[in-house]
N, C-alpha and C positions, 0 to 999 in steps of 0.2 A: 151671820147675822151683818145689818146692817140699820141705816138709819139714814128716814126720809123727809121731805116735806114736800108735797104736791108733786111727786114725779113718778105720775102713775106708770106714763109711757116706760118711763127709763127702768124702774122697778119691774114690768113686764118683760124688757128685752135681758134683765140681768135674772130672773125666776126662768125663764125660757130654756134660757146654756145653763143654769145649776140642774135642770130634771134629769141631762145626763150623769150627774155624778148621783143624782136620788136612785136611779134606775141600777148603775152600779151598788148600790149598798154605801157609798162612800159621803154620801150628803143625809143624813137621817132626821135633818131638824131644821126646818127659816125663820128663822128669828128678823122681825121688822121693828124697827124702835118709831113710831111715829112724830114728827115734830110739829102738829100742830095741821097737818094736809087737810088741807077744804073738798078735792079732788075726787077721783075713785080710788087710789092706794088702798085705800083698805080693802074695796072689793078683789081687785086684784090678788092681792097678799092674801084672802077668804077662798078666792079663786084656786089658788096655786097650794093650797094648806097651810098656808105657813101660821105661824102666831102674830099676831099684832098687835104691840105694846101702843097705848096713847099717854098714857103714865106707867113710869118704870123708877125701879131702883137698878143700874146698871147687877150689882153683885147678884143679888139675886135674881136676875133674866141667866145671866150666865152660868148659876150654880142649879138653875132649873134646864140649862139647855143640853140635849143629849151627847153623849159621846165624850171623848175625853182629845179630842182637838177643835177649835174654832177656826175657822173661816171671818175675819170682816173683811166686807169690802163694800164699795159705796152701789149706789141704786146707779146702773145704767152702766156699771164697768161687766165686762164680758171676759174671762179667762179664754182662751183662744184652743182648739182643736189638742188633745193630748196631754190636758190638764188632769184629769179624771184619773190615769195611771199614774201620772206623774206624783200626785200628794198622796197616791192611794198608800206605795213606794217608800215616799218619805216619810211619811209620818207612821209607819212600819221601825224603818231603819234610825231614825231621829227623835230627837226630845228636846229641841232647840227651832224658834220662830222661823220662817221662812218670807222671803216676799213671790209673786209673779215679776220675772222679767217685764218691762215695758214693751209695748206693743213698736217693733223698727216700722210698723205701719203708718201709727198713730200718732206723729211726734208734732210738739207746737214748735213754731219757727222759732229760733235761737233766742231772737230776742225776747219774747214770750217768757220763755223758759228760765230765762236770766230775772226776768224784772219780776215775773208772778212765780216760778219755781213751782212744786209739786206738790199735791195735800199728802196728809200723812198716807190716806190710804189710796191710794190711785192706783198703787201697784198692790192693792191688800194685804192682806196679813193674815197669816199660819200660824196660828201657836196653839200651846199646851192651855188646855181647860184649868188645872192647877195652877198655872204660871199667871196668865189673866187672873186669877183669881186674888193671886197673893198682891197684884198689880194694882187692883180697885180701890181707888179713895171714892168720899164721898159726894156726891154729884158730879161725877165723871162721865164725859160723855166718849164717843165711841173712838173717833181720833186721837185723846186724851190717852188712852188706854193702848195706843198703839205706841205711843213713842216710848222712847227710852231701852228697844230692844236691839238688839242685834243681829237682825234675820237673817240667814243664807238665801241666796238668787237660785232661784229655779228657773229650769229651762223654759219652760212653758210660759205664753207670753199674753199678758192681759191686755186689753184695748180698754184704755183709761173711761171714765164716767163723762166727761167736756165730751167725746166725741157725739156721744147718745145726746146730751144739752145742744148741739150747737147742729147739730141735726132737725132737733126739731124747730131752732129759733127761725 
């Protein structure tokens, strides 16, 4: 599940990586919450078989999501190799949220990390659907849903979305 706005190339990059999870039966549903895109984001999502919402209520969307776990991710972020096996095992053995480890090869310079900090979904968030449903408030955004959890850290790394945005600039 991800939000986007005019992020067609970033969305395509993320969806390309999620295909491996779909092939293994781990990813059964991809939901894109659009925030007023005027580019081809809807076409990319449609071609990938995603559900693309331009108007939504987060509680309704989460309730309709297939599966018992949700992966909240930013458009442009990409889990690195090994993520499918690790998440599959994690979901089978755990009931608490988890985040990917930050990519060791894609770190902002120290000063930028100090001044800007990481977004709440920079390392994604894997959480049980029941926990997400109980945490959703009215008019809540995906990033707000990610707040207030004490996630475990996965070994698998995630390339943050800012890398894809930087490559496009």
